[in-house]
C-alpha positions, 0 to 999 in steps of 0.5 A: 783234072791236073794237066800234068798227069791227065794226059798219062794213060796210066794213071787216073786222077782221083779226088778223095782217099776213099776213091784211092782205096776203092777204084780197081786198077784197069787196062794200062792203068797202074798208078792212082793219084789223090790230087792235093794242093796241101797247105801248111809248112812241111819244111818247118817240120823237117827243120826240126826233126832229128836225122839219126841214120840216113833213113830215120823213121818219124812216129805220130808221137815225134811230130806231136812233140814239135813246137810248130808255127800255124802253118807247121800244126797245119802240116802235121795235122795233114800228116797224122791224118794220112797215117791214120787213113792208111792205117784204118785202111789196114796199111802199115804207113811209116813216115820216114825223114831221108837223106839217102837210101843204100846204093848197090855198087856191087857190079858194074852192069846192074843195080838193084837199089831204089834208084834204079827203075824197079817194081814192087813184089808181094806174095800177097794182094797189096798195093804200094801208097807213097807221099813226098811231103818235102823233097825230091819226089819219085818218078814213074814210067809208063810199062812199055817205055821200060824193058827189064834189065835181065832180058837185055842181052849184054846184061843177060850174058853177064847174069848167066856168067854170074849165076854159072849154074844149071840153065833151069835155075837161071830164072829162080836165081834172077828172082832171088836176087831181085834182078827181074824186078828192075827195068831200063828206061827206053831211050824216048821215054818220058818219066813222070815225076809224083809231085810234092803232096799228092798221095799216091797207090801203085800196082804191085806184082802179086799173084791176083794183080790184073795190070802191070805193076807200076815201075818206078824209081826213088829220086836223087836227093836235092843238095842239102835237103832232106826228103819226108816221105809217107810210105807202106 
């Protein structure tokens, strides 16, 4: 077991894709990690891809069109295999070349972009899968180390003023605008970086979920460096 993650109660380490999809979340565990030390040159792939927008989807055909070194081919085969594994499982994986995500600066007291700690919600039973092959990696945080932003008195008061409607409709207002999905880290919180090359499965808020959803955030990108991220 890798010491980087072994002390985290919310994380369970697995060694195969089958374990990743077949292991149940339970207790405080809401993040599963297929821990891997990947070979191959993922930077070479990133250097050859063309960024068309801040977020550019990369297809398997895009990868296959690249003229790569032996190390680049190893990296490409790993990505293609991950995409196929998730597709066979029934997921819809997407490979993104990322410069940055759109920022939410509409309000000065709360943000709802992915750089804010947040949980994912779905009306159906599902999980979030992600793997960073190159660039800055995402963070997760234990649920007892964060509080919903909409429950912080100062923020809640401003949200109620923004709502300016019947109290009975306030919770629906929070959900409709995704305010209830975002969290503020406690002062003593210790976020865990998900690292490079590991394939993660994170618990999502949905009707049959048995554990708290995993709180996570996108990283601030490194200057001059694109991210290569698989997500679904």
